[in-house]
MMTF fields as JSON, N, C-alpha, C and O atoms, coordinates in Angstrom:
{
  "mmtfVersion": "1.0.0",
  "mmtfProducer": "UNKNOWN",
  "numBonds": 511,
  "numAtoms": 512,
  "numGroups": 128,
  "numChains": 1,
  "numModels": 1,
  "chainsPerModel": [1],
  "groupsPerChain": [128],
  "chainIdList": ["A"],
  "bondAtomList": [4, 2, 8, 6, 12, 10, 16, 14, 20, 18, 24, 22, 28, 26, 32, 30, 36, 34, 40, 38, 44, 42, 48, 46, 52, 50, 56, 54, 60, 58, 64, 62, 68, 66, 72, 70, 76, 74, 80, 78, 84, 82, 88, 86, 92, 90, 96, 94, 100, 98, 104, 102, 108, 106, 112, 110, 116, 114, 120, 118, 124, 122, 128, 126, 132, 130, 136, 134, 140, 138, 144, 142, 148, 146, 152, 150, 156, 154, 160, 158, 164, 162, 168, 166, 172, 170, 176, 174, 180, 178, 184, 182, 188, 186, 192, 190, 196, 194, 200, 198, 204, 202, 208, 206, 212, 210, 216, 214, 220, 218, 224, 222, 228, 226, 232, 230, 236, 234, 240, 238, 244, 242, 248, 246, 252, 250, 256, 254, 260, 258, 264, 262, 268, 266, 272, 270, 276, 274, 280, 278, 284, 282, 288, 286, 292, 290, 296, 294, 300, 298, 304, 302, 308, 306, 312, 310, 316, 314, 320, 318, 324, 322, 328, 326, 332, 330, 336, 334, 340, 338, 344, 342, 348, 346, 352, 350, 356, 354, 360, 358, 364, 362, 368, 366, 372, 370, 376, 374, 380, 378, 384, 382, 388, 386, 392, 390, 396, 394, 400, 398, 404, 402, 408, 406, 412, 410, 416, 414, 420, 418, 424, 422, 428, 426, 432, 430, 436, 434, 440, 438, 444, 442, 448, 446, 452, 450, 456, 454, 460, 458, 464, 462, 468, 466, 472, 470, 476, 474, 480, 478, 484, 482, 488, 486, 492, 490, 496, 494, 500, 498, 504, 502, 508, 506],
  "bondOrderList": [1, 1, 1, 1, 1, 1, 1, 1, 1, 1, 1, 1, 1, 1, 1, 1, 1, 1, 1, 1, 1, 1, 1, 1, 1, 1, 1, 1, 1, 1, 1, 1, 1, 1, 1, 1, 1, 1, 1, 1, 1, 1, 1, 1, 1, 1, 1, 1, 1, 1, 1, 1, 1, 1, 1, 1, 1, 1, 1, 1, 1, 1, 1, 1, 1, 1, 1, 1, 1, 1, 1, 1, 1, 1, 1, 1, 1, 1, 1, 1, 1, 1, 1, 1, 1, 1, 1, 1, 1, 1, 1, 1, 1, 1, 1, 1, 1, 1, 1, 1, 1, 1, 1, 1, 1, 1, 1, 1, 1, 1, 1, 1, 1, 1, 1, 1, 1, 1, 1, 1, 1, 1, 1, 1, 1, 1, 1],
  "groupList": [{"groupName": "MET", "atomNameList": ["N", "CA", "C", "O"], "elementList": ["N", "C", "C", "O"], "formalChargeList": [0, 0, 0, 0], "bondAtomList": [1, 0, 2, 1, 3, 2], "bondOrderList": [1, 1, 2], "singleLetterCode": "M", "chemCompType": "L-PEPTIDE LINKING"}, {"groupName": "ALA", "atomNameList": ["N", "CA", "C", "O"], "elementList": ["N", "C", "C", "O"], "formalChargeList": [0, 0, 0, 0], "bondAtomList": [1, 0, 2, 1, 3, 2], "bondOrderList": [1, 1, 2], "singleLetterCode": "A", "chemCompType": "L-PEPTIDE LINKING"}, {"groupName": "ILE", "atomNameList": ["N", "CA", "C", "O"], "elementList": ["N", "C", "C", "O"], "formalChargeList": [0, 0, 0, 0], "bondAtomList": [1, 0, 2, 1, 3, 2], "bondOrderList": [1, 1, 2], "singleLetterCode": "I", "chemCompType": "L-PEPTIDE LINKING"}, {"groupName": "GLN", "atomNameList": ["N", "CA", "C", "O"], "elementList": ["N", "C", "C", "O"], "formalChargeList": [0, 0, 0, 0], "bondAtomList": [1, 0, 2, 1, 3, 2], "bondOrderList": [1, 1, 2], "singleLetterCode": "Q", "chemCompType": "L-PEPTIDE LINKING"}, {"groupName": "LYS", "atomNameList": ["N", "CA", "C", "O"], "elementList": ["N", "C", "C", "O"], "formalChargeList": [0, 0, 0, 0], "bondAtomList": [1, 0, 2, 1, 3, 2], "bondOrderList": [1, 1, 2], "singleLetterCode": "K", "chemCompType": "L-PEPTIDE LINKING"}, {"groupName": "GLU", "atomNameList": ["N", "CA", "C", "O"], "elementList": ["N", "C", "C", "O"], "formalChargeList": [0, 0, 0, 0], "bondAtomList": [1, 0, 2, 1, 3, 2], "bondOrderList": [1, 1, 2], "singleLetterCode": "E", "chemCompType": "L-PEPTIDE LINKING"}, {"groupName": "HIS", "atomNameList": ["N", "CA", "C", "O"], "elementList": ["N", "C", "C", "O"], "formalChargeList": [0, 0, 0, 0], "bondAtomList": [1, 0, 2, 1, 3, 2], "bondOrderList": [1, 1, 2], "singleLetterCode": "H", "chemCompType": "L-PEPTIDE LINKING"}, {"groupName": "VAL", "atomNameList": ["N", "CA", "C", "O"], "elementList": ["N", "C", "C", "O"], "formalChargeList": [0, 0, 0, 0], "bondAtomList": [1, 0, 2, 1, 3, 2], "bondOrderList": [1, 1, 2], "singleLetterCode": "V", "chemCompType": "L-PEPTIDE LINKING"}, {"groupName": "GLY", "atomNameList": ["N", "CA", "C", "O"], "elementList": ["N", "C", "C", "O"], "formalChargeList": [0, 0, 0, 0], "bondAtomList": [1, 0, 2, 1, 3, 2], "bondOrderList": [1, 1, 2], "singleLetterCode": "G", "chemCompType": "PEPTIDE LINKING"}, {"groupName": "SER", "atomNameList": ["N", "CA", "C", "O"], "elementList": ["N", "C", "C", "O"], "formalChargeList": [0, 0, 0, 0], "bondAtomList": [1, 0, 2, 1, 3, 2], "bondOrderList": [1, 1, 2], "singleLetterCode": "S", "chemCompType": "L-PEPTIDE LINKING"}, {"groupName": "ASN", "atomNameList": ["N", "CA", "C", "O"], "elementList": ["N", "C", "C", "O"], "formalChargeList": [0, 0, 0, 0], "bondAtomList": [1, 0, 2, 1, 3, 2], "bondOrderList": [1, 1, 2], "singleLetterCode": "N", "chemCompType": "L-PEPTIDE LINKING"}, {"groupName": "TYR", "atomNameList": ["N", "CA", "C", "O"], "elementList": ["N", "C", "C", "O"], "formalChargeList": [0, 0, 0, 0], "bondAtomList": [1, 0, 2, 1, 3, 2], "bondOrderList": [1, 1, 2], "singleLetterCode": "Y", "chemCompType": "L-PEPTIDE LINKING"}, {"groupName": "ASP", "atomNameList": ["N", "CA", "C", "O"], "elementList": ["N", "C", "C", "O"], "formalChargeList": [0, 0, 0, 0], "bondAtomList": [1, 0, 2, 1, 3, 2], "bondOrderList": [1, 1, 2], "singleLetterCode": "D", "chemCompType": "L-PEPTIDE LINKING"}, {"groupName": "ARG", "atomNameList": ["N", "CA", "C", "O"], "elementList": ["N", "C", "C", "O"], "formalChargeList": [0, 0, 0, 0], "bondAtomList": [1, 0, 2, 1, 3, 2], "bondOrderList": [1, 1, 2], "singleLetterCode": "R", "chemCompType": "L-PEPTIDE LINKING"}, {"groupName": "PHE", "atomNameList": ["N", "CA", "C", "O"], "elementList": ["N", "C", "C", "O"], "formalChargeList": [0, 0, 0, 0], "bondAtomList": [1, 0, 2, 1, 3, 2], "bondOrderList": [1, 1, 2], "singleLetterCode": "F", "chemCompType": "L-PEPTIDE LINKING"}, {"groupName": "THR", "atomNameList": ["N", "CA", "C", "O"], "elementList": ["N", "C", "C", "O"], "formalChargeList": [0, 0, 0, 0], "bondAtomList": [1, 0, 2, 1, 3, 2], "bondOrderList": [1, 1, 2], "singleLetterCode": "T", "chemCompType": "L-PEPTIDE LINKING"}, {"groupName": "LEU", "atomNameList": ["N", "CA", "C", "O"], "elementList": ["N", "C", "C", "O"], "formalChargeList": [0, 0, 0, 0], "bondAtomList": [1, 0, 2, 1, 3, 2], "bondOrderList": [1, 1, 2], "singleLetterCode": "L", "chemCompType": "L-PEPTIDE LINKING"}, {"groupName": "PRO", "atomNameList": ["N", "CA", "C", "O"], "elementList": ["N", "C", "C", "O"], "formalChargeList": [0, 0, 0, 0], "bondAtomList": [1, 0, 2, 1, 3, 2], "bondOrderList": [1, 1, 2], "singleLetterCode": "P", "chemCompType": "L-PEPTIDE LINKING"}],
  "groupTypeList": [0, 1, 2, 3, 4, 2, 5, 6, 7, 8, 2, 0, 7, 9, 10, 11, 12, 4, 9, 7, 13, 14, 11, 10, 5, 15, 7, 8, 16, 12, 7, 16, 15, 5, 16, 4, 2, 5, 8, 8, 17, 3, 16, 1, 14, 16, 8, 9, 4, 3, 9, 8, 6, 2, 11, 16, 5, 2, 7, 5, 15, 16, 12, 3, 17, 14, 17, 15, 5, 8, 13, 7, 6, 6, 7, 1, 14, 15, 7, 9, 12, 16, 1, 9, 5, 2, 3, 15, 16, 3, 5, 4, 8, 7, 15, 14, 16, 15, 5, 15, 17, 3, 15, 16, 17, 10, 8, 1, 3, 11, 2, 14, 14, 7, 8, 17, 12, 5, 5, 13, 2, 5, 16, 14, 3, 17, 4, 4],
  "groupIdList": [1, 2, 3, 4, 5, 6, 7, 8, 9, 10, 11, 12, 13, 14, 15, 16, 17, 18, 19, 20, 21, 22, 23, 24, 25, 26, 27, 28, 29, 30, 31, 32, 33, 34, 35, 36, 37, 38, 39, 40, 41, 42, 43, 44, 45, 46, 47, 48, 49, 50, 51, 52, 53, 54, 55, 56, 57, 58, 59, 60, 61, 62, 63, 64, 65, 66, 67, 68, 69, 70, 71, 72, 73, 74, 75, 76, 77, 78, 79, 80, 81, 82, 83, 84, 85, 86, 87, 88, 89, 90, 91, 92, 93, 94, 95, 96, 97, 98, 99, 100, 101, 102, 103, 104, 105, 106, 107, 108, 109, 110, 111, 112, 113, 114, 115, 116, 117, 118, 119, 120, 121, 122, 123, 124, 125, 126, 127, 128],
  "secStructList": [7, 7, 7, 7, 3, 3, 3, 3, 3, 3, 3, 3, 3, 1, 7, 2, 2, 2, 2, 2, 2, 0, 0, 0, 0, 0, 0, 7, 7, 3, 3, 3, 3, 3, 3, 3, 7, 6, 6, 1, 7, 3, 3, 3, 3, 3, 3, 7, 6, 6, 6, 7, 7, 3, 3, 3, 3, 3, 3, 3, 7, 1, 1, 7, 7, 7, 7, 6, 6, 7, 3, 3, 3, 3, 3, 3, 3, 3, 7, 1, 7, 2, 2, 2, 2, 2, 2, 2, 2, 2, 2, 6, 6, 7, 7, 5, 1, 1, 1, 1, 7, 3, 3, 7, 6, 6, 1, 7, 3, 3, 3, 3, 3, 3, 7, 6, 6, 1, 7, 3, 3, 3, 3, 3, 3, 7, 7, 7],
  "xCoordList": [37.244, 36.534, 35.257, 34.738, 34.791, 33.656, 32.426, 31.874, 32.038, 30.816, 29.511, 29.292, 28.792, 27.562, 26.368, 25.44, 26.341, 25.111, 25.496, 26.48, 24.581, 24.799, 24.099, 22.937, 24.925, 24.604, 23.467, 22.353, 23.846, 22.847, 23.564, 24.784, 22.75, 23.223, 23.141, 22.111, 24.113, 24.144, 23.695, 24.223, 22.757, 22.384, 22.603, 22.059, 23.455, 23.569, 22.341, 21.917, 21.688, 20.637, 20.734, 21.427, 20.045, 20.114, 19.305, 19.625, 18.23, 17.268, 16.957, 16.126, 17.688, 17.521, 16.135, 15.754, 15.4, 14.009, 13.198, 12.367, 13.246, 12.408, 12.614, 11.675, 13.884, 14.318, 13.829, 13.248, 14.048, 13.72, 12.201, 11.783, 11.369, 9.934, 9.522, 8.655, 10.108, 9.805, 9.97, 9.09, 11.296, 11.603, 10.696, 10.237, 10.363, 9.351, 7.879, 7.264, 7.433, 5.84, 5.475, 4.361, 6.414, 6.063, 6.487, 5.757, 7.756, 8.51, 7.922, 7.727, 7.696, 7.25, 8.397, 8.181, 9.564, 10.651, 10.583, 10.316, 10.831, 10.704, 12.071, 13.101, 12.042, 13.245, 13.682, 12.985, 14.787, 15.36, 16.303, 16.357, 17.089, 18.085, 18.384, 18.428, 18.556, 19.052, 20.216, 20.189, 21.361, 22.53, 23.034, 22.789, 23.68, 24.358, 25.749, 26.118, 26.586, 28.105, 28.583, 28.317, 29.3, 29.856, 30.616, 31.679, 30.235, 31.076, 30.817, 31.438, 29.85, 29.635, 28.207, 27.407, 27.849, 26.352, 25.487, 25.995, 24.139, 23.239, 22.932, 22.956, 22.661, 22.381, 21.075, 20.713, 20.313, 19.11, 19.361, 19.776, 19.166, 19.115, 17.728, 17.024, 17.284, 15.898, 15.774, 16.588, 14.679, 14.604, 13.344, 12.305, 13.365, 12.168, 12.287, 13.274, 11.289, 11.298, 10.99, 11.521, 10.21, 9.982, 11.187, 11.374, 12.034, 13.19, 14.493, 15.517, 14.325, 15.719, 16.697, 17.705, 16.357, 17.187, 17.406, 16.409, 18.508, 18.778, 18.869, 19.615, 18.267, 18.376, 19.14, 20.099, 18.7, 19.23, 19.634, 18.99, 20.804, 21.393, 21.15, 21.597, 20.467, 20.372, 21.439, 21.539, 22.199, 23.378, 23.112, 22.956, 23.049, 22.898, 24.06, 25.19, 23.899, 25.064, 25.46, 24.588, 26.673, 27.279, 28.08, 29.309, 27.252, 27.883, 28.698, 29.748, 28.168, 28.718, 27.825, 26.729, 28.386, 27.437, 27.283, 28.164, 26.254, 25.943, 24.936, 24.254, 24.868, 23.842, 22.45, 22.245, 21.464, 20.215, 19.444, 18.521, 19.829, 19.106, 19.476, 18.902, 20.449, 20.933, 22.17, 22.718, 22.745, 24.01, 24.006, 23.793, 24.286, 24.421, 25.945, 26.885, 26.019, 27.378, 28.358, 29.536, 27.818, 28.519, 27.653, 26.448, 28.289, 27.556, 28.418, 29.637, 27.481, 28.167, 27.899, 26.802, 28.852, 28.767, 28.885, 29.749, 28.158, 28.37, 29.367, 29.247, 30.442, 31.346, 31.278, 30.804, 31.756, 31.647, 33.061, 33.114, 34.049, 35.501, 36.083, 36.771, 35.861, 36.399, 37.832, 38.378, 38.515, 39.92, 40.581, 41.464, 40.068, 40.639, 40.385, 41.282, 39.086, 38.829, 39.78, 40.16, 40.128, 40.977, 42.371, 42.97, 42.858, 44.145, 44.273, 45.27, 43.174, 43.18, 43.211, 43.947, 42.415, 42.393, 43.662, 43.959, 44.418, 45.61, 46.647, 47.504, 46.637, 47.474, 47.208, 48.108, 46.029, 45.815, 46.028, 45.702, 46.528, 46.867, 45.687, 45.785, 44.575, 43.465, 43.875, 44.785, 43.156, 43.421, 42.195, 41.037, 42.513, 41.485, 41.291, 42.284, 40.337, 40.068, 40.465, 40.687, 40.558, 41.087, 42.004, 41.957, 42.874, 43.972, 43.331, 43.701, 42.31, 41.643, 40.104, 39.561, 39.472, 38.021, 37.414, 38.064, 36.258, 35.487, 34.522, 34.115, 34.169, 33.128, 31.945, 32.112, 30.749, 29.466, 29.055, 29.456, 28.291, 27.768, 27.148, 27.107, 26.593, 26.014, 26.937, 26.484, 28.185, 29.212, 29.505, 30.41, 28.951, 29.187, 30.541, 30.91, 31.265, 32.47, 32.46, 31.734, 33.176, 33.141, 34.422, 35.112, 34.745, 35.861, 35.513, 34.847, 35.994, 35.754, 37.018, 38.106, 36.833, 37.978, 37.42, 36.217, 38.329, 38.078, 38.005, 38.886, 37.08, 37.15, 37.921, 38.512, 38.012, 38.772, 38.449, 39.294, 37.202, 36.769, 36.571, 35.864, 37.33, 37.252, 35.939, 35.697, 34.969, 33.757, 34.015, 35.019, 33.201, 33.396, 32.615, 31.414, 33.368, 32.828, 33.199, 34.342, 32.161, 32.182, 32.085, 31.179, 33.009, 32.833, 32.291, 32.879, 31.172, 30.53, 30.368, 29.909, 30.686, 30.635, 29.727, 30.038, 28.544, 27.565, 28.092, 28.928, 27.527, 28.082, 27.862, 26.772, 28.894, 28.851, 28.066, 27.929],
  "yCoordList": [1.914, 3.144, 2.757, 1.649, 3.663, 3.353, 4.254, 5.037, 4.085, 4.708, 4.313, 3.15, 5.295, 4.962, 4.943, 4.176, 5.841, 5.877, 6.928, 7.663, 6.907, 7.92, 9.172, 9.161, 10.233, 11.452, 12.143, 12.393, 12.411, 12.95, 13.132, 12.989, 13.471, 13.677, 15.14, 15.673, 15.883, 17.193, 17.465, 16.81, 18.375, 18.656, 20.154, 20.966, 20.578, 21.924, 22.392, 21.641, 23.5, 24.14, 25.518, 26.305, 25.901, 27.203, 28.279, 29.465, 27.701, 28.676, 28.03, 27.144, 28.569, 27.995, 27.913, 26.887, 29.004, 28.966, 28.203, 27.493, 28.183, 27.241, 25.786, 24.995, 25.451, 23.999, 23.609, 22.535, 24.44, 24.233, 23.928, 22.924, 24.882, 24.596, 23.329, 22.598, 23.056, 21.798, 20.543, 19.682, 20.421, 19.231, 19.277, 18.214, 20.44, 20.477, 20.132, 19.144, 21.014, 20.923, 19.778, 19.259, 19.37, 18.493, 17.023, 16.054, 16.949, 15.786, 15.363, 14.188, 16.369, 16.089, 15.953, 15.362, 16.453, 16.517, 17.727, 18.817, 17.559, 18.735, 19.443, 18.802, 20.848, 21.706, 21.469, 21.874, 20.842, 20.738, 21.754, 22.098, 22.275, 23.331, 24.132, 23.597, 25.357, 26.278, 26.956, 27.431, 27.038, 27.75, 28.712, 28.507, 29.678, 30.599, 30.596, 31.048, 30.132, 30.158, 31.539, 32.041, 32.24, 33.499, 33.583, 32.964, 34.244, 34.441, 33.311, 33.251, 32.383, 31.157, 30.935, 31.858, 29.744, 29.419, 29.199, 28.911, 29.303, 29.041, 27.528, 26.951, 26.856, 25.488, 25.167, 25.925, 24.239, 23.641, 22.149, 21.461, 21.67, 20.198, 19.696, 20.118, 18.861, 18.358, 16.812, 16.007, 16.467, 15.139, 14.91, 15.394, 14.145, 13.818, 14.522, 14.301, 15.345, 15.869, 14.769, 14.817, 13.864, 12.707, 11.917, 11.616, 11.562, 10.707, 11.601, 11.155, 12.883, 13.655, 13.434, 14.131, 12.363, 12.068, 13.028, 13.482, 13.32, 14.234, 13.513, 12.534, 13.779, 12.9, 13.774, 13.33, 15.065, 15.916, 17.158, 17.708, 17.694, 19.026, 19.835, 19.435, 20.93, 21.747, 22.869, 23.606, 23.019, 23.83, 24.874, 24.545, 26.142, 27.32, 27.462, 27.512, 27.53, 27.684, 29.162, 30.019, 29.445, 30.823, 30.965, 30.924, 31.134, 31.403, 30.045, 30.106, 29.005, 27.669, 26.959, 26.483, 26.915, 26.291, 24.791, 24.21, 24.238, 22.677, 22.439, 23.34, 21.075, 20.729, 21.093, 21.421, 21.092, 21.585, 20.566, 20.966, 19.259, 18.211, 18.416, 17.821, 19.271, 19.389, 18.765, 18.182, 18.787, 17.972, 17.579, 18.359, 16.184, 15.635, 16.044, 15.723, 16.804, 17.331, 16.352, 16.231, 15.655, 14.827, 13.914, 14.137, 12.782, 11.743, 12.035, 12.191, 12.065, 12.289, 11.115, 10.557, 10.766, 9.757, 10.284, 11.139, 9.905, 10.357, 9.443, 8.22, 10.092, 9.433, 10.046, 11.17, 9.304, 9.836, 10.547, 11.444, 10.179, 10.643, 11.157, 10.393, 12.371, 12.842, 12.736, 12.222, 13.219, 13.357, 11.93, 11.774, 11.027, 9.5, 9.158, 8.657, 9.422, 8.883, 9.688, 9.161, 10.804, 11.669, 10.959, 10.719, 10.631, 9.998, 8.775, 8.526, 7.895, 6.566, 6.825, 6.139, 7.806, 7.953, 8.551, 8.401, 9.241, 9.8, 8.726, 8.715, 7.904, 6.767, 5.844, 5.139, 5.856, 5.115, 6.01, 5.566, 7.151, 7.984, 8.643, 8.972, 8.868, 9.566, 11.013, 11.533, 11.749, 13.045, 13.938, 13.768, 14.778, 15.55, 17.029, 17.53, 17.55, 18.707, 19.961, 21.013, 19.844, 20.834, 20.18, 18.959, 20.945, 20.544, 20.063, 19.082, 20.897, 20.543, 20.682, 21.315, 20.071, 20.022, 21.397, 22.316, 21.602, 23.031, 22.736, 21.611, 23.888, 23.798, 24.727, 25.894, 24.123, 24.903, 25.813, 25.626, 26.748, 27.563, 26.926, 27.486, 25.689, 24.901, 23.963, 23.144, 24.055, 23.23, 21.942, 21.283, 21.519, 20.299, 20.473, 21.59, 19.353, 19.399, 18.516, 17.523, 18.821, 17.995, 18.157, 19.157, 17.303, 17.394, 16.546, 15.52, 16.996, 16.358, 15.72, 16.16, 14.533, 13.829, 13.174, 13.056, 12.819, 12.296, 10.772, 10.087, 10.225, 8.854, 8.532, 9.459, 7.273, 6.94, 7.634, 7.798, 8.053, 8.711, 10.39, 11.087, 10.86, 12.135, 12.565, 13.769, 11.561, 11.967, 12.513, 12.152, 13.356, 13.996, 13.125, 12.856, 12.825, 12.155, 12.937, 13.329, 13.137, 14.001, 13.104, 12.275, 13.257, 12.709, 13.872, 14.944, 13.56, 14.502, 14.113, 13.014, 14.875, 14.689, 15.766, 16.957, 15.294, 16.12, 16.879, 16.385, 18.052, 18.596, 17.771, 17.261, 17.672, 16.833, 17.5, 16.93],
  "zCoordList": [58.959, 59.506, 60.29, 60.149, 61.083, 61.946, 61.471, 62.244, 60.146, 59.627, 60.613, 60.953, 60.966, 61.744, 60.905, 61.161, 59.802, 58.862, 57.794, 57.875, 56.764, 55.738, 56.367, 56.772, 56.402, 57.019, 56.164, 56.624, 54.939, 53.895, 52.635, 52.55, 51.586, 50.208, 50.122, 50.536, 49.628, 49.33, 47.954, 47.056, 47.647, 46.303, 46.069, 46.817, 44.957, 44.712, 44.016, 43.137, 44.248, 43.65, 43.232, 43.877, 42.121, 41.528, 42.303, 42.394, 42.839, 43.58, 45.019, 45.219, 45.875, 47.229, 47.872, 48.436, 47.776, 48.417, 47.58, 48.147, 46.334, 45.648, 45.908, 45.993, 46.033, 46.227, 47.654, 47.813, 48.673, 49.915, 50.014, 50.592, 49.398, 49.451, 48.705, 49.184, 47.565, 46.913, 47.644, 47.672, 48.341, 49.203, 50.333, 50.753, 50.907, 52.074, 51.648, 52.049, 50.841, 50.513, 49.521, 49.587, 48.589, 47.516, 47.889, 47.684, 48.464, 48.821, 50.31, 50.622, 51.092, 52.442, 53.453, 54.511, 53.192, 54.148, 54.961, 54.456, 56.275, 57.242, 57.094, 56.885, 57.215, 57.326, 58.731, 59.662, 58.929, 60.413, 60.853, 62.034, 59.9, 60.244, 58.839, 57.731, 59.083, 58.085, 58.623, 59.758, 57.78, 58.149, 57.094, 55.906, 57.473, 56.331, 56.635, 57.719, 55.792, 55.931, 55.661, 54.568, 56.598, 56.358, 55.118, 55.066, 54.134, 52.942, 51.937, 50.876, 52.309, 51.506, 51.347, 51.499, 51.047, 50.702, 51.811, 52.894, 51.683, 52.523, 52.545, 51.458, 53.6, 53.724, 54.303, 55.203, 53.992, 54.495, 54.757, 53.824, 55.809, 56.189, 56.3, 57.217, 55.479, 55.579, 55.825, 55.372, 56.586, 56.94, 57.62, 57.171, 58.762, 59.477, 60.923, 61.624, 61.331, 62.574, 63.622, 64.731, 63.305, 64.194, 64.583, 65.762, 63.604, 63.863, 64.119, 64.635, 63.704, 63.767, 62.658, 62.538, 61.775, 60.791, 59.571, 59.01, 59.185, 57.959, 56.732, 56.757, 55.635, 54.347, 53.385, 52.753, 53.27, 52.123, 52.664, 53.558, 52.106, 52.381, 51.092, 50.017, 51.196, 50.08, 50.061, 51.042, 49.035, 49.065, 48.041, 46.865, 48.43, 47.476, 46.536, 47.023, 45.285, 44.519, 44.369, 44.222, 44.404, 44.365, 42.97, 42.917, 41.858, 40.582, 40.116, 39.476, 40.46, 40.136, 39.084, 39.38, 37.772, 36.7, 37.072, 37.706, 36.702, 36.837, 35.768, 35.279, 35.398, 34.437, 34.77, 35.938, 33.948, 34.128, 35.052, 35.762, 35.037, 35.913, 37.334, 38.247, 37.516, 38.977, 39.238, 38.303, 40.432, 40.609, 42.1, 43.028, 42.205, 43.569, 43.824, 43.097, 44.98, 45.209, 46.058, 45.721, 47.181, 47.875, 48.601, 48.719, 49.145, 50.06, 51.459, 51.533, 52.51, 53.734, 54.76, 54.766, 55.577, 56.52, 57.897, 58.091, 58.857, 60.269, 60.899, 60.828, 61.573, 62.531, 63.882, 64.046, 64.876, 66.229, 66.539, 67.38, 65.932, 66.275, 64.975, 64.298, 64.588, 63.239, 63.173, 62.196, 64.217, 64.363, 64.012, 63.169, 64.712, 64.485, 63.092, 62.414, 62.556, 61.137, 60.192, 59.146, 60.493, 59.549, 59.539, 58.491, 60.818, 60.932, 60.214, 59.536, 60.353, 59.765, 58.185, 57.476, 57.659, 56.18, 55.614, 54.429, 56.481, 56.017, 56.042, 55.159, 56.897, 56.796, 55.588, 55.132, 55.105, 53.875, 52.546, 51.445, 52.69, 51.59, 50.942, 49.759, 51.612, 51.015, 50.709, 51.355, 49.633, 49.422, 50.035, 49.654, 50.89, 51.475, 50.729, 50.202, 50.696, 50.031, 50.795, 50.197, 52.2, 53.028, 53.959, 54.107, 54.627, 55.577, 56.886, 57.53, 57.192, 58.557, 58.45, 57.544, 59.401, 59.454, 59.475, 59.973, 58.99, 59.072, 60.112, 60.4, 60.684, 61.771, 61.383, 61.029, 61.475, 61.101, 62.23, 63.379, 61.91, 63.032, 64.086, 65.182, 63.893, 64.991, 65.71, 66.509, 65.458, 66.139, 65.522, 66.035, 64.607, 63.834, 63.073, 62.711, 62.841, 62.166, 60.895, 60.862, 59.944, 58.65, 57.946, 58.144, 57.201, 56.233, 55.044, 55.181, 53.777, 52.521, 52.19, 52.56, 51.39, 50.824, 49.424, 49.192, 48.64, 47.331, 47.138, 47.656, 46.472, 46.068, 44.885, 44.331, 44.376, 43.215, 41.959, 41.079, 41.865, 40.603, 40.814, 40.087, 41.937, 42.306, 42.863, 42.953, 43.288, 43.922, 45.231, 45.844, 45.726, 46.912, 48.259, 48.238, 49.189, 50.303, 51.528, 51.761, 52.292, 53.571, 54.813, 54.898, 55.783, 57.198, 58.083, 58.224, 58.631, 59.413, 60.937, 61.249, 61.702, 63.212, 63.749, 63.709, 64.275, 64.871, 66.215, 66.971, 66.387, 67.626, 68.932, 69.188, 69.701, 70.898, 72.017, 73.1]
}
């Protein structure tokens, strides 16, 4: 695989606004992008405005229970050619959570697959 970097760590949160404020005001991460998935959760990508690097994705929960300490939802890796990486993983027998990549409102594409302990791993291709 041609992993370029860790894209971000996704964290499921019970109160979207409170969590975004916490990571922005308390931790000091900049809010780089906020997206609303039609029929799905609201997302915030936080990181450094100076570098443009994203470190965290805040994912609004939609009636999904999780432990009181929160839940790390997935780890994401940036790739430059998502289709090629998917083909490579298919040849290796990886289990994907969807049949095709999803596209965010900003044009970025992603797909999730599972690791050996059912952990979620995301391949993320920024908008070209």
